[in-house]
C-alpha atoms as a printed R data frame, in Angstrom:
   type eleno elety resid chain resno      x      y       z
1  ATOM     1    CA   UNK     A     1 50.641 54.595   5.378
2  ATOM     2    CA   UNK     A     2 49.693 53.334   8.838
3  ATOM     3    CA   UNK     A     3 46.625 55.613   8.969
4  ATOM     4    CA   UNK     A     4 45.478 54.345   5.582
5  ATOM     5    CA   UNK     A     5 45.831 50.767   6.801
6  ATOM     6    CA   UNK     A     6 43.930 51.605   9.950
7  ATOM     7    CA   UNK     A     7 41.122 53.259   7.964
8  ATOM     8    CA   UNK     A     8 40.954 50.258   5.642
9  ATOM     9    CA   UNK     A     9 40.706 47.876   8.592
10 ATOM    10    CA   UNK     A    10 38.041 50.010  10.224
11 ATOM    11    CA   UNK     A    11 36.039 50.255   7.004
12 ATOM    12    CA   UNK     A    12 36.166 46.534   6.425
13 ATOM    13    CA   UNK     A    13 35.192 45.849  10.020
14 ATOM    14    CA   UNK     A    14 32.148 48.111   9.718
15 ATOM    15    CA   UNK     A    15 31.058 46.753   6.334
16 ATOM    16    CA   UNK     A    16 31.225 43.033   7.150
17 ATOM    17    CA   UNK     A    17 28.043 41.357   8.323
18 ATOM    18    CA   UNK     A    18 27.752 40.252  11.915
19 ATOM    19    CA   UNK     A    19 25.700 37.133  11.402
20 ATOM    20    CA   UNK     A    20 26.623 33.512  10.731
21 ATOM    21    CA   UNK     A    21 25.887 31.921   7.369
22 ATOM    22    CA   UNK     A    22 24.432 28.434   7.835
23 ATOM    23    CA   UNK     A    23 25.766 26.606   4.826
24 ATOM    24    CA   UNK     A    24 23.808 23.424   5.602
25 ATOM    25    CA   UNK     A    25 20.386 25.165   5.560
26 ATOM    26    CA   UNK     A    26 21.311 27.442   2.633
27 ATOM    27    CA   UNK     A    27 18.959 26.531  -0.238
28 ATOM    28    CA   UNK     A    28 21.118 27.925  -3.015
29 ATOM    29    CA   UNK     A    29 23.607 25.051  -2.759
30 ATOM    30    CA   UNK     A    30 22.723 21.900  -4.709
31 ATOM    31    CA   UNK     A    31 24.466 18.755  -5.828
32 ATOM    32    CA   UNK     A    32 27.218 16.846  -4.104
33 ATOM    33    CA   UNK     A    33 28.241 19.880  -2.049
34 ATOM    34    CA   UNK     A    34 25.003 19.546  -0.067
35 ATOM    35    CA   UNK     A    35 25.877 16.086   1.253
36 ATOM    36    CA   UNK     A    36 29.459 17.156   1.928
37 ATOM    37    CA   UNK     A    37 28.266 20.123   4.020
38 ATOM    38    CA   UNK     A    38 25.815 17.920   5.861
39 ATOM    39    CA   UNK     A    39 28.630 15.511   6.772
40 ATOM    40    CA   UNK     A    40 30.894 18.353   7.882
41 ATOM    41    CA   UNK     A    41 28.137 19.799  10.074
42 ATOM    42    CA   UNK     A    42 27.768 16.425  11.821
43 ATOM    43    CA   UNK     A    43 31.415 16.516  12.959
44 ATOM    44    CA   UNK     A    44 32.455 17.626  16.394
45 ATOM    45    CA   UNK     A    45 34.001 21.073  16.978
46 ATOM    46    CA   UNK     A    46 37.538 19.679  17.396
47 ATOM    47    CA   UNK     A    47 37.342 17.705  14.124
48 ATOM    48    CA   UNK     A    48 36.010 20.814  12.355
49 ATOM    49    CA   UNK     A    49 38.914 22.800  13.685
50 ATOM    50    CA   UNK     A    50 41.348 20.151  12.494
51 ATOM    51    CA   UNK     A    51 39.772 20.041   9.050
52 ATOM    52    CA   UNK     A    52 39.896 23.826   8.813
53 ATOM    53    CA   UNK     A    53 43.527 23.908   9.930
54 ATOM    54    CA   UNK     A    54 44.641 21.227   7.472
55 ATOM    55    CA   UNK     A    55 42.721 22.963   4.667
56 ATOM    56    CA   UNK     A    56 44.350 26.263   5.536
57 ATOM    57    CA   UNK     A    57 47.839 24.682   5.595
58 ATOM    58    CA   UNK     A    58 47.284 23.019   2.212
59 ATOM    59    CA   UNK     A    59 46.040 26.247   0.702
60 ATOM    60    CA   UNK     A    60 48.995 28.145   2.186
61 ATOM    61    CA   UNK     A    61 51.478 25.642   0.714
62 ATOM    62    CA   UNK     A    62 49.866 25.944  -2.707
63 ATOM    63    CA   UNK     A    63 49.924 29.726  -2.309
64 ATOM    64    CA   UNK     A    64 53.633 29.648  -1.600
65 ATOM    65    CA   UNK     A    65 54.075 27.486  -4.726
66 ATOM    66    CA   UNK     A    66 52.429 30.259  -6.746
67 ATOM    67    CA   UNK     A    67 55.418 32.491  -6.056
68 ATOM    68    CA   UNK     A    68 57.350 30.524  -8.708
69 ATOM    69    CA   UNK     A    69 54.877 31.442 -11.475
70 ATOM    70    CA   UNK     A    70 55.388 35.202 -11.466
71 ATOM    71    CA   UNK     A    71 54.137 38.242  -9.596
72 ATOM    72    CA   UNK     A    72 50.796 38.657 -11.375
73 ATOM    73    CA   UNK     A    73 49.727 35.055 -10.881
74 ATOM    74    CA   UNK     A    74 50.910 35.221  -7.262
75 ATOM    75    CA   UNK     A    75 48.640 38.186  -6.484
76 ATOM    76    CA   UNK     A    76 45.691 36.599  -8.330
77 ATOM    77    CA   UNK     A    77 46.193 33.425  -6.275
78 ATOM    78    CA   UNK     A    78 46.470 35.507  -3.101
79 ATOM    79    CA   UNK     A    79 43.193 37.250  -3.879
80 ATOM    80    CA   UNK     A    80 41.465 33.908  -4.584
81 ATOM    81    CA   UNK     A    81 42.922 32.428  -1.391
82 ATOM    82    CA   UNK     A    82 41.742 35.354   0.704
83 ATOM    83    CA   UNK     A    83 38.293 35.601  -0.846
84 ATOM    84    CA   UNK     A    84 37.427 31.890  -1.002
85 ATOM    85    CA   UNK     A    85 39.718 29.790   1.086
86 ATOM    86    CA   UNK     A    86 39.564 31.676   4.344
87 ATOM    87    CA   UNK     A    87 35.777 32.118   4.167
88 ATOM    88    CA   UNK     A    88 35.178 28.403   3.558
89 ATOM    89    CA   UNK     A    89 37.654 27.379   6.235
90 ATOM    90    CA   UNK     A    90 35.926 29.713   8.664
91 ATOM    91    CA   UNK     A    91 32.517 28.331   7.734
92 ATOM    92    CA   UNK     A    92 33.765 24.778   8.261
93 ATOM    93    CA   UNK     A    93 35.027 25.694  11.725
94 ATOM    94    CA   UNK     A    94 31.750 27.444  12.525
95 ATOM    95    CA   UNK     A    95 33.088 30.991  12.614
96 ATOM    96    CA   UNK     A    96 31.006 34.056  11.864
97 ATOM    97    CA   UNK     A    97 31.285 34.755   8.140
């Protein structure tokens, strides 16, 4: 089990890109999200970290609330949280996505 987890971690580490995605200059985003991303990019690093932390805590609380809805919905919510929430919080804080 531990070797499978290590291989999975190694495989994911090798397959993930090593460049940052600039969400402000990304041309595929239109509408109100463009102005929101421009405002977030104008914030200082400490405010970005605070926004990312608060967003992560709110998402984690809602994820823990999903446990009351049943096991299938919990794992679907966990997958959505991992695929969307962490990537956006990392992009807000300026991490490499």
